[in-house]
TIKEVEX-277950 format. One record per atom (N, C-alpha, C, O, CB): x, y, z; atom name; residue in three letters; residue number from 1. Coordinates in nm, 3 decimals. Each point is the difference from the previous one (the first is absolute). Last residue first. Glycine has a CB too. Layout:
# TIKEVEX-277950
<<X; Y; Z>; 'CA'; 'ALA'; NUM>,
...
This chain:
# TIKEVEX-277950
<<-4.481; 0.419; 1.420>; 'N'; 'LYS'; 79>,
<<-0.071; 0.012; -0.161>; 'CA'; 'LYS'; 79>,
<<0.043; 0.146; -0.065>; 'C'; 'LYS'; 79>,
<<-0.039; 0.030; -0.113>; 'O'; 'LYS'; 79>,
<<-0.201; -0.182; 0.185>; 'CB'; 'LYS'; 79>,
<<0.285; 0.014; 0.434>; 'N'; 'LEU'; 78>,
<<0.107; -0.046; -0.068>; 'CA'; 'LEU'; 78>,
<<-0.028; 0.008; -0.156>; 'C'; 'LEU'; 78>,
<<0.101; -0.016; -0.069>; 'O'; 'LEU'; 78>,
<<-0.042; -0.130; 0.272>; 'CB'; 'LEU'; 78>,
<<-0.393; 0.202; 0.109>; 'N'; 'TYR'; 77>,
<<0.114; 0.106; 0.054>; 'CA'; 'TYR'; 77>,
<<0.102; -0.016; -0.132>; 'C'; 'TYR'; 77>,
<<0.027; 0.094; -0.075>; 'O'; 'TYR'; 77>,
<<-0.043; -0.127; 0.382>; 'CB'; 'TYR'; 77>,
<<-0.290; -0.288; -0.276>; 'N'; 'GLU'; 76>,
<<-0.086; 0.091; -0.028>; 'CA'; 'GLU'; 76>,
<<0.153; 0.147; -0.002>; 'C'; 'GLU'; 76>,
<<0.041; 0.072; -0.091>; 'O'; 'GLU'; 76>,
<<-0.349; -0.222; 0.233>; 'CB'; 'GLU'; 76>,
<<0.373; -0.266; 0.077>; 'N'; 'GLU'; 75>,
<<0.036; -0.046; -0.193>; 'CA'; 'GLU'; 75>,
<<-0.080; 0.157; -0.041>; 'C'; 'GLU'; 75>,
<<0.051; 0.047; -0.102>; 'O'; 'GLU'; 75>,
<<-0.095; -0.413; 0.043>; 'CB'; 'GLU'; 75>,
<<0.005; 0.353; 0.538>; 'N'; 'LEU'; 74>,
<<0.172; 0.018; -0.034>; 'CA'; 'LEU'; 74>,
<<-0.014; -0.021; -0.160>; 'C'; 'LEU'; 74>,
<<0.062; 0.077; -0.074>; 'O'; 'LEU'; 74>,
<<0.078; -0.197; 0.321>; 'CB'; 'LEU'; 74>,
<<-0.529; 0.026; -0.068>; 'N'; 'LEU'; 73>,
<<0.056; 0.150; 0.015>; 'CA'; 'LEU'; 73>,
<<0.119; 0.024; -0.051>; 'C'; 'LEU'; 73>,
<<0.034; 0.085; -0.082>; 'O'; 'LEU'; 73>,
<<-0.139; -0.063; 0.265>; 'CB'; 'LEU'; 73>,
<<-0.032; -0.456; -0.124>; 'N'; 'PHE'; 72>,
<<-0.096; 0.086; -0.126>; 'CA'; 'PHE'; 72>,
<<0.018; 0.110; 0.033>; 'C'; 'PHE'; 72>,
<<-0.050; 0.067; -0.090>; 'O'; 'PHE'; 72>,
<<-0.130; -0.194; 0.038>; 'CB'; 'PHE'; 72>,
<<0.401; -0.129; 0.339>; 'N'; 'ALA'; 71>,
<<0.040; -0.042; -0.118>; 'CA'; 'ALA'; 71>,
<<-0.049; 0.079; -0.131>; 'C'; 'ALA'; 71>,
<<0.055; 0.028; -0.107>; 'O'; 'ALA'; 71>,
<<-0.043; -0.238; 0.236>; 'CB'; 'ALA'; 71>,
<<-0.214; 0.293; 0.327>; 'N'; 'ILE'; 70>,
<<0.131; 0.050; 0.023>; 'CA'; 'ILE'; 70>,
<<0.077; -0.038; -0.159>; 'C'; 'ILE'; 70>,
<<0.056; 0.095; -0.054>; 'O'; 'ILE'; 70>,
<<-0.059; -0.140; 0.365>; 'CB'; 'ILE'; 70>,
<<-0.393; -0.165; -0.237>; 'N'; 'ILE'; 69>,
<<-0.035; 0.153; -0.038>; 'CA'; 'ILE'; 69>,
<<0.141; 0.030; 0.025>; 'C'; 'ILE'; 69>,
<<0.047; 0.012; -0.113>; 'O'; 'ILE'; 69>,
<<-0.313; 0.056; 0.184>; 'CB'; 'ILE'; 69>,
<<0.275; -0.495; 0.015>; 'N'; 'LEU'; 68>,
<<-0.048; 0.024; -0.125>; 'CA'; 'LEU'; 68>,
<<-0.001; 0.131; -0.053>; 'C'; 'LEU'; 68>,
<<0.044; 0.034; -0.110>; 'O'; 'LEU'; 68>,
<<-0.157; -0.208; 0.157>; 'CB'; 'LEU'; 68>,
<<0.191; 0.063; 0.433>; 'N'; 'ASP'; 67>,
<<0.110; -0.024; -0.126>; 'CA'; 'ASP'; 67>,
<<-0.064; -0.002; -0.151>; 'C'; 'ASP'; 67>,
<<0.081; 0.032; -0.088>; 'O'; 'ASP'; 67>,
<<0.059; -0.186; 0.258>; 'CB'; 'ASP'; 67>,
<<-0.434; 0.172; 0.166>; 'N'; 'ARG'; 66>,
<<0.050; 0.147; 0.018>; 'CA'; 'ARG'; 66>,
<<0.129; -0.024; -0.114>; 'C'; 'ARG'; 66>,
<<0.023; 0.073; -0.097>; 'O'; 'ARG'; 66>,
<<-0.097; 0.000; 0.401>; 'CB'; 'ARG'; 66>,
<<-0.389; -0.404; -0.381>; 'N'; 'ASP'; 65>,
<<0.139; 0.041; 0.075>; 'CA'; 'ASP'; 65>,
<<0.109; 0.124; 0.013>; 'C'; 'ASP'; 65>,
<<0.039; 0.044; -0.108>; 'O'; 'ASP'; 65>,
<<-0.077; -0.250; 0.057>; 'CB'; 'ASP'; 65>,
<<-0.526; 0.173; -0.017>; 'N'; 'ILE'; 64>,
<<0.141; 0.009; -0.071>; 'CA'; 'ILE'; 64>,
<<0.107; -0.006; 0.092>; 'C'; 'ILE'; 64>,
<<0.030; 0.081; 0.089>; 'O'; 'ILE'; 64>,
<<-0.118; 0.053; -0.262>; 'CB'; 'ILE'; 64>,
<<-0.334; -0.090; 0.364>; 'N'; 'ASP'; 63>,
<<-0.025; -0.117; -0.084>; 'CA'; 'ASP'; 63>,
<<0.116; -0.023; -0.098>; 'C'; 'ASP'; 63>,
<<0.011; -0.112; -0.050>; 'O'; 'ASP'; 63>,
<<-0.261; 0.153; 0.071>; 'CB'; 'ASP'; 63>,
<<0.159; 0.312; 0.268>; 'N'; 'LYS'; 62>,
<<0.091; -0.087; 0.088>; 'CA'; 'LYS'; 62>,
<<0.007; -0.105; -0.074>; 'C'; 'LYS'; 62>,
<<0.085; -0.084; 0.026>; 'O'; 'LYS'; 62>,
<<-0.135; 0.153; 0.189>; 'CB'; 'LYS'; 62>,
<<-0.115; 0.337; -0.388>; 'N'; 'ILE'; 61>,
<<0.099; 0.005; -0.003>; 'CA'; 'ILE'; 61>,
<<0.072; -0.116; 0.043>; 'C'; 'ILE'; 61>,
<<0.114; -0.027; -0.038>; 'O'; 'ILE'; 61>,
<<-0.169; 0.234; 0.040>; 'CB'; 'ILE'; 61>,
<<-0.427; -0.159; 0.058>; 'N'; 'VAL'; 60>,
<<0.018; -0.012; -0.135>; 'CA'; 'VAL'; 60>,
<<0.208; -0.017; -0.017>; 'C'; 'VAL'; 60>,
<<0.044; -0.099; -0.059>; 'O'; 'VAL'; 60>,
<<-0.342; 0.282; -0.004>; 'CB'; 'VAL'; 60>,
<<0.064; -0.040; 0.476>; 'N'; 'ASN'; 59>,
<<-0.025; -0.209; -0.028>; 'CA'; 'ASN'; 59>,
<<0.068; -0.004; -0.119>; 'C'; 'ASN'; 59>,
<<0.089; -0.083; -0.013>; 'O'; 'ASN'; 59>,
<<-0.351; 0.000; 0.096>; 'CB'; 'ASN'; 59>,
<<0.273; 0.514; 0.035>; 'N'; 'ARG'; 58>,
<<0.107; -0.081; 0.061>; 'CA'; 'ARG'; 58>,
<<-0.034; -0.146; -0.047>; 'C'; 'ARG'; 58>,
<<0.073; -0.091; -0.039>; 'O'; 'ARG'; 58>,
<<-0.034; 0.253; 0.253>; 'CB'; 'ARG'; 58>,
<<-0.352; 0.183; -0.369>; 'N'; 'ALA'; 57>,
<<0.149; -0.001; -0.075>; 'CA'; 'ALA'; 57>,
<<0.082; -0.082; 0.104>; 'C'; 'ALA'; 57>,
<<0.094; -0.048; -0.065>; 'O'; 'ALA'; 57>,
<<-0.099; 0.300; -0.067>; 'CB'; 'ALA'; 57>,
<<-0.496; -0.177; 0.143>; 'N'; 'ASN'; 56>,
<<0.083; -0.128; -0.009>; 'CA'; 'ASN'; 56>,
<<0.108; 0.011; -0.034>; 'C'; 'ASN'; 56>,
<<0.054; -0.102; -0.044>; 'O'; 'ASN'; 56>,
<<-0.199; 0.002; 0.006>; 'CB'; 'ASN'; 56>,
<<-0.091; 0.499; 0.053>; 'N'; 'ASN'; 55>,
<<-0.010; -0.091; -0.100>; 'CA'; 'ASN'; 55>,
<<0.055; -0.101; 0.012>; 'C'; 'ASN'; 55>,
<<0.067; -0.033; -0.098>; 'O'; 'ASN'; 55>,
<<-0.091; 0.169; -0.013>; 'CB'; 'ASN'; 55>,
<<0.153; 0.089; 0.507>; 'N'; 'TYR'; 54>,
<<-0.097; 0.061; -0.071>; 'CA'; 'TYR'; 54>,
<<0.027; -0.096; -0.137>; 'C'; 'TYR'; 54>,
<<0.103; -0.065; -0.012>; 'O'; 'TYR'; 54>,
<<-0.112; 0.336; 0.138>; 'CB'; 'TYR'; 54>,
<<0.289; -0.347; 0.222>; 'N'; 'ASN'; 53>,
<<-0.107; -0.078; -0.009>; 'CA'; 'ASN'; 53>,
<<-0.086; 0.049; -0.078>; 'C'; 'ASN'; 53>,
<<-0.083; -0.082; -0.038>; 'O'; 'ASN'; 53>,
<<0.116; 0.007; 0.223>; 'CB'; 'ASN'; 53>,
<<0.502; 0.225; -0.180>; 'N'; 'THR'; 52>,
<<-0.157; 0.036; 0.034>; 'CA'; 'THR'; 52>,
<<-0.072; -0.143; -0.026>; 'C'; 'THR'; 52>,
<<0.045; -0.085; -0.078>; 'O'; 'THR'; 52>,
<<-0.045; 0.365; -0.010>; 'CB'; 'THR'; 52>,
<<0.532; -0.332; 0.179>; 'N'; 'ILE'; 51>,
<<-0.114; 0.052; -0.126>; 'CA'; 'ILE'; 51>,
<<-0.111; -0.004; 0.060>; 'C'; 'ILE'; 51>,
<<-0.034; -0.091; 0.076>; 'O'; 'ILE'; 51>,
<<0.126; 0.005; -0.276>; 'CB'; 'ILE'; 51>,
<<0.268; -0.001; 0.480>; 'N'; 'HIS'; 50>,
<<0.049; 0.138; -0.031>; 'CA'; 'HIS'; 50>,
<<-0.102; 0.029; -0.129>; 'C'; 'HIS'; 50>,
<<-0.011; 0.112; -0.049>; 'O'; 'HIS'; 50>,
<<0.294; -0.134; 0.139>; 'CB'; 'HIS'; 50>,
<<-0.305; -0.370; 0.180>; 'N'; 'THR'; 49>,
<<-0.062; 0.106; 0.068>; 'CA'; 'THR'; 49>,
<<0.037; 0.142; -0.094>; 'C'; 'THR'; 49>,
<<-0.061; 0.107; 0.012>; 'O'; 'THR'; 49>,
<<0.084; -0.245; 0.245>; 'CB'; 'THR'; 49>,
<<0.162; -0.308; -0.327>; 'N'; 'ALA'; 48>,
<<-0.099; 0.054; -0.089>; 'CA'; 'ALA'; 48>,
<<-0.078; 0.138; 0.058>; 'C'; 'ALA'; 48>,
<<-0.063; 0.080; -0.070>; 'O'; 'ALA'; 48>,
<<0.038; -0.336; -0.016>; 'CB'; 'ALA'; 48>,
<<0.575; 0.074; 0.126>; 'N'; 'ASP'; 47>,
<<-0.127; -0.026; 0.039>; 'CA'; 'ASP'; 47>,
<<-0.141; 0.082; -0.039>; 'C'; 'ASP'; 47>,
<<0.003; 0.121; -0.018>; 'O'; 'ASP'; 47>,
<<0.155; -0.202; 0.181>; 'CB'; 'ASP'; 47>,
<<0.284; -0.038; -0.284>; 'N'; 'GLY'; 46>,
<<-0.066; -0.117; -0.057>; 'CA'; 'GLY'; 46>,
<<-0.149; 0.031; 0.083>; 'C'; 'GLY'; 46>,
<<-0.105; -0.064; -0.006>; 'O'; 'GLY'; 46>,
<<0.342; -0.131; -0.041>; 'CB'; 'GLY'; 46>,
<<0.177; 0.513; -0.025>; 'N'; 'SER'; 45>,
<<-0.019; -0.082; 0.091>; 'CA'; 'SER'; 45>,
<<-0.080; -0.175; 0.024>; 'C'; 'SER'; 45>,
<<0.037; -0.100; 0.062>; 'O'; 'SER'; 45>,
<<-0.006; 0.363; -0.029>; 'CB'; 'SER'; 45>,
<<0.093; 0.039; -0.445>; 'N'; 'VAL'; 44>,
<<0.137; -0.015; 0.088>; 'CA'; 'VAL'; 44>,
<<-0.024; -0.087; 0.150>; 'C'; 'VAL'; 44>,
<<0.075; -0.085; 0.047>; 'O'; 'VAL'; 44>,
<<0.009; 0.342; -0.155>; 'CB'; 'VAL'; 44>,
<<-0.462; -0.180; -0.210>; 'N'; 'LEU'; 43>,
<<0.075; -0.053; -0.073>; 'CA'; 'LEU'; 43>,
<<0.163; -0.040; 0.090>; 'C'; 'LEU'; 43>,
<<0.063; -0.106; 0.001>; 'O'; 'LEU'; 43>,
<<-0.227; 0.246; -0.216>; 'CB'; 'LEU'; 43>,
<<-0.150; 0.186; 0.368>; 'N'; 'TYR'; 42>,
<<-0.109; -0.124; -0.009>; 'CA'; 'TYR'; 42>,
<<0.135; -0.100; -0.041>; 'C'; 'TYR'; 42>,
<<0.049; -0.065; 0.092>; 'O'; 'TYR'; 42>,
<<-0.342; 0.181; -0.195>; 'CB'; 'TYR'; 42>,
<<0.418; 0.312; 0.108>; 'N'; 'GLY'; 41>,
<<-0.036; -0.019; 0.144>; 'CA'; 'GLY'; 41>,
<<-0.033; -0.134; -0.012>; 'C'; 'GLY'; 41>,
<<0.055; -0.076; 0.080>; 'O'; 'GLY'; 41>,
<<-0.139; 0.301; -0.005>; 'CB'; 'GLY'; 41>,
<<0.060; -0.023; -0.489>; 'N'; 'VAL'; 40>,
<<0.154; -0.016; 0.064>; 'CA'; 'VAL'; 40>,
<<0.018; -0.081; 0.088>; 'C'; 'VAL'; 40>,
<<0.068; -0.102; -0.012>; 'O'; 'VAL'; 40>,
<<-0.029; 0.290; -0.017>; 'CB'; 'VAL'; 40>,
<<-0.481; 0.006; -0.079>; 'N'; 'ILE'; 39>,
<<0.031; -0.110; -0.077>; 'CA'; 'ILE'; 39>,
<<0.145; -0.071; 0.046>; 'C'; 'ILE'; 39>,
<<0.011; -0.117; 0.038>; 'O'; 'ILE'; 39>,
<<-0.156; 0.238; -0.232>; 'CB'; 'ILE'; 39>,
<<-0.001; 0.269; 0.370>; 'N'; 'GLN'; 38>,
<<-0.063; -0.106; 0.056>; 'CA'; 'GLN'; 38>,
<<0.035; -0.133; -0.047>; 'C'; 'GLN'; 38>,
<<0.024; -0.103; 0.063>; 'O'; 'GLN'; 38>,
<<-0.187; 0.254; -0.029>; 'CB'; 'GLN'; 38>,
<<0.350; 0.246; -0.265>; 'N'; 'ASN'; 37>,
<<0.031; 0.022; 0.158>; 'CA'; 'ASN'; 37>,
<<-0.052; -0.160; 0.109>; 'C'; 'ASN'; 37>,
<<0.067; -0.063; 0.082>; 'O'; 'ASN'; 37>,
<<-0.131; 0.390; -0.139>; 'CB'; 'ASN'; 37>,
<<-0.111; -0.160; -0.363>; 'N'; 'VAL'; 36>,
<<0.115; -0.056; -0.030>; 'CA'; 'VAL'; 36>,
<<0.056; -0.051; 0.131>; 'C'; 'VAL'; 36>,
<<0.012; -0.119; 0.031>; 'O'; 'VAL'; 36>,
<<0.019; 0.263; -0.232>; 'CB'; 'VAL'; 36>,
<<-0.407; 0.083; 0.204>; 'N'; 'PRO'; 35>,
<<-0.036; -0.143; -0.035>; 'CA'; 'PRO'; 35>,
<<0.128; -0.069; -0.043>; 'C'; 'PRO'; 35>,
<<0.007; -0.122; -0.012>; 'O'; 'PRO'; 35>,
<<-0.246; 0.182; -0.064>; 'CB'; 'PRO'; 35>,
<<0.053; 0.343; 0.412>; 'N'; 'ASP'; 34>,
<<0.131; -0.002; -0.100>; 'CA'; 'ASP'; 34>,
<<-0.026; -0.155; -0.010>; 'C'; 'ASP'; 34>,
<<-0.008; -0.077; 0.096>; 'O'; 'ASP'; 34>,
<<0.212; 0.292; -0.020>; 'CB'; 'ASP'; 34>,
<<-0.651; -0.065; 0.082>; 'N'; 'TYR'; 33>,
<<0.112; -0.035; 0.030>; 'CA'; 'TYR'; 33>,
<<0.108; 0.060; -0.084>; 'C'; 'TYR'; 33>,
<<-0.042; 0.077; -0.086>; 'O'; 'TYR'; 33>,
<<-0.067; -0.262; 0.172>; 'CB'; 'TYR'; 33>,
<<-0.382; 0.226; -0.062>; 'N'; 'GLY'; 32>,
<<0.107; 0.118; 0.074>; 'CA'; 'GLY'; 32>,
<<0.107; -0.067; 0.012>; 'C'; 'GLY'; 32>,
<<0.073; 0.054; 0.083>; 'O'; 'GLY'; 32>,
<<-0.215; 0.077; 0.058>; 'CB'; 'GLY'; 32>,
<<-0.238; -0.350; -0.352>; 'N'; 'LYS'; 31>,
<<0.022; 0.031; 0.133>; 'CA'; 'LYS'; 31>,
<<0.068; 0.084; 0.113>; 'C'; 'LYS'; 31>,
<<-0.007; 0.014; 0.122>; 'O'; 'LYS'; 31>,
<<-0.041; -0.164; -0.219>; 'CB'; 'LYS'; 31>,
<<0.065; 0.020; -0.364>; 'N'; 'GLU'; 30>,
<<-0.166; 0.064; 0.019>; 'CA'; 'GLU'; 30>,
<<-0.005; 0.008; 0.131>; 'C'; 'GLU'; 30>,
<<-0.084; 0.075; 0.049>; 'O'; 'GLU'; 30>,
<<-0.050; -0.177; -0.236>; 'CB'; 'GLU'; 30>,
<<0.541; -0.067; 0.022>; 'N'; 'LEU'; 29>,
<<-0.019; 0.120; -0.028>; 'CA'; 'LEU'; 29>,
<<-0.121; 0.063; -0.009>; 'C'; 'LEU'; 29>,
<<-0.018; 0.113; -0.047>; 'O'; 'LEU'; 29>,
<<0.189; -0.161; -0.033>; 'CB'; 'LEU'; 29>,
<<-0.099; -0.381; 0.129>; 'N'; 'LEU'; 28>,
<<0.074; 0.078; 0.142>; 'CA'; 'LEU'; 28>,
<<-0.028; 0.123; -0.051>; 'C'; 'LEU'; 28>,
<<-0.058; 0.073; 0.081>; 'O'; 'LEU'; 28>,
<<0.268; -0.217; 0.011>; 'CB'; 'LEU'; 28>,
<<-0.413; -0.124; -0.394>; 'N'; 'ALA'; 27>,
<<-0.040; -0.012; 0.114>; 'CA'; 'ALA'; 27>,
<<0.043; 0.078; 0.100>; 'C'; 'ALA'; 27>,
<<-0.073; 0.059; 0.080>; 'O'; 'ALA'; 27>,
<<0.042; -0.237; -0.155>; 'CB'; 'ALA'; 27>,
<<0.245; 0.124; -0.343>; 'N'; 'ARG'; 26>,
<<-0.100; 0.102; 0.013>; 'CA'; 'ARG'; 26>,
<<-0.110; -0.001; 0.150>; 'C'; 'ARG'; 26>,
<<-0.056; 0.100; 0.048>; 'O'; 'ARG'; 26>,
<<0.079; -0.119; -0.337>; 'CB'; 'ARG'; 26>,
<<0.342; -0.280; 0.248>; 'N'; 'TYR'; 25>,
<<0.049; 0.109; -0.060>; 'CA'; 'TYR'; 25>,
<<-0.120; 0.119; 0.025>; 'C'; 'TYR'; 25>,
<<-0.001; 0.092; 0.082>; 'O'; 'TYR'; 25>,
<<0.156; -0.249; -0.263>; 'CB'; 'TYR'; 25>,
<<-0.208; -0.298; 0.156>; 'N'; 'VAL'; 24>,
<<-0.048; 0.014; 0.125>; 'CA'; 'VAL'; 24>,
<<0.127; 0.160; 0.020>; 'C'; 'VAL'; 24>,
<<0.026; 0.036; 0.115>; 'O'; 'VAL'; 24>,
<<-0.133; -0.374; -0.022>; 'CB'; 'VAL'; 24>,
<<0.010; 0.193; -0.547>; 'N'; 'GLU'; 23>,
<<-0.156; 0.013; 0.065>; 'CA'; 'GLU'; 23>,
<<0.026; 0.047; 0.199>; 'C'; 'GLU'; 23>,
<<-0.072; 0.072; 0.069>; 'O'; 'GLU'; 23>,
<<-0.054; -0.325; -0.294>; 'CB'; 'GLU'; 23>,
<<0.489; 0.170; -0.109>; 'N'; 'LYS'; 22>,
<<-0.032; 0.140; -0.028>; 'CA'; 'LYS'; 22>,
<<-0.178; 0.005; 0.087>; 'C'; 'LYS'; 22>,
<<-0.068; 0.098; 0.032>; 'O'; 'LYS'; 22>,
<<0.253; -0.070; -0.327>; 'CB'; 'LYS'; 22>,
<<0.072; -0.454; 0.307>; 'N'; 'ILE'; 21>,
<<0.090; 0.147; 0.087>; 'CA'; 'ILE'; 21>,
<<-0.121; 0.084; -0.034>; 'C'; 'ILE'; 21>,
<<-0.082; 0.023; 0.088>; 'O'; 'ILE'; 21>,
<<0.391; -0.026; -0.133>; 'CB'; 'ILE'; 21>,
<<-0.460; -0.358; -0.103>; 'N'; 'THR'; 20>,
<<-0.014; 0.008; 0.116>; 'CA'; 'THR'; 20>,
<<0.077; 0.106; 0.047>; 'C'; 'THR'; 20>,
<<-0.036; 0.072; 0.094>; 'O'; 'THR'; 20>,
<<-0.022; -0.287; -0.089>; 'CB'; 'THR'; 20>,
<<0.098; 0.124; -0.440>; 'N'; 'TYR'; 19>,
<<-0.138; 0.087; 0.025>; 'CA'; 'TYR'; 19>,
<<0.003; -0.028; 0.144>; 'C'; 'TYR'; 19>,
<<-0.051; 0.102; 0.047>; 'O'; 'TYR'; 19>,
<<-0.109; -0.125; -0.275>; 'CB'; 'TYR'; 19>,
<<0.524; -0.130; 0.055>; 'N'; 'GLU'; 18>,
<<0.021; 0.117; -0.047>; 'CA'; 'GLU'; 18>,
<<-0.126; 0.095; 0.092>; 'C'; 'GLU'; 18>,
<<0.002; 0.105; 0.064>; 'O'; 'GLU'; 18>,
<<0.117; -0.207; -0.330>; 'CB'; 'GLU'; 18>,
<<-0.094; -0.384; 0.279>; 'N'; 'ILE'; 17>,
<<0.122; 0.098; 0.101>; 'CA'; 'ILE'; 17>,
<<-0.028; 0.123; -0.031>; 'C'; 'ILE'; 17>,
<<-0.015; 0.076; 0.096>; 'O'; 'ILE'; 17>,
<<0.217; -0.215; -0.094>; 'CB'; 'ILE'; 17>,
<<-0.400; -0.151; -0.307>; 'N'; 'GLU'; 16>,
<<-0.067; -0.014; 0.142>; 'CA'; 'GLU'; 16>,
<<0.090; 0.084; 0.098>; 'C'; 'GLU'; 16>,
<<-0.057; 0.068; 0.085>; 'O'; 'GLU'; 16>,
<<-0.043; -0.317; -0.129>; 'CB'; 'GLU'; 16>,
<<0.261; 0.188; -0.383>; 'N'; 'LYS'; 15>,
<<-0.103; 0.097; -0.013>; 'CA'; 'LYS'; 15>,
<<-0.063; 0.006; 0.168>; 'C'; 'LYS'; 15>,
<<-0.019; 0.102; 0.066>; 'O'; 'LYS'; 15>,
<<-0.038; -0.162; -0.365>; 'CB'; 'LYS'; 15>,
<<0.405; -0.237; 0.215>; 'N'; 'GLN'; 14>,
<<0.051; 0.124; 0.008>; 'CA'; 'GLN'; 14>,
<<-0.156; 0.139; -0.018>; 'C'; 'GLN'; 14>,
<<-0.009; 0.115; 0.041>; 'O'; 'GLN'; 14>,
<<0.299; -0.256; -0.163>; 'CB'; 'GLN'; 14>,
<<-0.289; -0.352; 0.149>; 'N'; 'LYS'; 13>,
<<-0.001; 0.045; 0.126>; 'CA'; 'LYS'; 13>,
<<0.034; 0.131; -0.018>; 'C'; 'LYS'; 13>,
<<-0.030; 0.078; 0.091>; 'O'; 'LYS'; 13>,
<<0.077; -0.278; 0.018>; 'CB'; 'LYS'; 13>,
<<-0.150; 0.039; -0.495>; 'N'; 'PHE'; 12>,
<<-0.090; 0.002; 0.078>; 'CA'; 'PHE'; 12>,
<<0.009; 0.008; 0.115>; 'C'; 'PHE'; 12>,
<<-0.101; 0.029; 0.063>; 'O'; 'PHE'; 12>,
<<0.039; -0.106; -0.192>; 'CB'; 'PHE'; 12>,
<<0.447; 0.020; -0.131>; 'N'; 'LEU'; 11>,
<<-0.123; 0.085; -0.077>; 'CA'; 'LEU'; 11>,
<<-0.086; 0.044; 0.086>; 'C'; 'LEU'; 11>,
<<0.004; 0.120; 0.028>; 'O'; 'LEU'; 11>,
<<-0.003; -0.239; -0.215>; 'CB'; 'LEU'; 11>,
<<0.272; -0.271; 0.298>; 'N'; 'THR'; 10>,
<<0.038; 0.139; -0.001>; 'CA'; 'THR'; 10>,
<<-0.050; 0.101; -0.031>; 'C'; 'THR'; 10>,
<<0.011; 0.089; 0.084>; 'O'; 'THR'; 10>,
<<0.112; -0.172; -0.101>; 'CB'; 'THR'; 10>,
<<-0.185; -0.407; 0.035>; 'N'; 'VAL'; 9>,
<<-0.121; 0.103; 0.031>; 'CA'; 'VAL'; 9>,
<<0.076; 0.136; 0.027>; 'C'; 'VAL'; 9>,
<<-0.057; 0.091; 0.061>; 'O'; 'VAL'; 9>,
<<-0.119; -0.275; 0.056>; 'CB'; 'VAL'; 9>,
<<0.255; -0.303; -0.420>; 'N'; 'ASP'; 8>,
<<0.056; 0.138; 0.052>; 'CA'; 'ASP'; 8>,
<<-0.105; 0.120; 0.024>; 'C'; 'ASP'; 8>,
<<-0.066; 0.070; -0.076>; 'O'; 'ASP'; 8>,
<<0.276; -0.138; -0.056>; 'CB'; 'ASP'; 8>,
<<-0.147; -0.514; 0.032>; 'N'; 'PHE'; 7>,
<<-0.118; 0.094; -0.005>; 'CA'; 'PHE'; 7>,
<<0.089; 0.144; 0.071>; 'C'; 'PHE'; 7>,
<<0.046; -0.018; 0.113>; 'O'; 'PHE'; 7>,
<<-0.293; -0.197; -0.076>; 'CB'; 'PHE'; 7>,
<<0.438; -0.273; -0.315>; 'N'; 'LEU'; 6>,
<<0.051; 0.077; 0.143>; 'CA'; 'LEU'; 6>,
<<-0.142; 0.132; -0.041>; 'C'; 'LEU'; 6>,
<<-0.021; 0.040; -0.115>; 'O'; 'LEU'; 6>,
<<0.398; -0.094; 0.157>; 'CB'; 'LEU'; 6>,
<<-0.309; -0.507; -0.143>; 'N'; 'CYS'; 5>,
<<-0.071; 0.140; -0.047>; 'CA'; 'CYS'; 5>,
<<0.044; 0.090; 0.127>; 'C'; 'CYS'; 5>,
<<-0.006; -0.024; 0.121>; 'O'; 'CYS'; 5>,
<<-0.230; -0.076; -0.270>; 'CB'; 'CYS'; 5>,
<<0.521; -0.336; 0.031>; 'N'; 'THR'; 4>,
<<-0.032; 0.092; 0.102>; 'CA'; 'THR'; 4>,
<<-0.064; 0.097; -0.073>; 'C'; 'THR'; 4>,
<<0.068; 0.074; -0.071>; 'O'; 'THR'; 4>,
<<0.108; -0.120; 0.225>; 'CB'; 'THR'; 4>,
<<-0.092; -0.428; -0.398>; 'N'; 'LYS'; 3>,
<<0.029; 0.112; -0.026>; 'CA'; 'LYS'; 3>,
<<-0.088; 0.097; 0.152>; 'C'; 'LYS'; 3>,
<<-0.122; -0.012; 0.013>; 'O'; 'LYS'; 3>,
<<0.159; -0.061; -0.336>; 'CB'; 'LYS'; 3>,
<<-0.097; -0.363; 0.101>; 'N'; 'ASP'; 2>,
<<0.071; 0.013; 0.127>; 'CA'; 'ASP'; 2>,
<<0.047; 0.100; 0.052>; 'C'; 'ASP'; 2>,
<<0.042; 0.000; 0.116>; 'O'; 'ASP'; 2>,
<<-0.003; -0.159; -0.162>; 'CB'; 'ASP'; 2>,
<<-0.302; 0.103; -0.372>; 'N'; 'MET'; 1>,
<<-0.090; -0.066; 0.139>; 'CA'; 'MET'; 1>,
<<0.089; 0.058; 0.128>; 'C'; 'MET'; 1>,
<<-0.041; 0.066; 0.095>; 'O'; 'MET'; 1>,
<<-0.051; -0.331; -0.219>; 'CB'; 'MET'; 1>,
């Protein structure tokens, strides 16, 4: 009972980030934007106006720390 129990949310967070990026990507595409450029603009600047409000995409992406998104994308790229 004296040992610390670890709870790993990594897999949950990865799935949440992946789902969010795909949803934001679709929303941007549907509105006629270049999704890659808009998402990169948001990640680099922190300015959420790079993301459309369509389908609540702006609020959804703001719920996840930008550093976590960047780390997830880098990990996926390096796989």
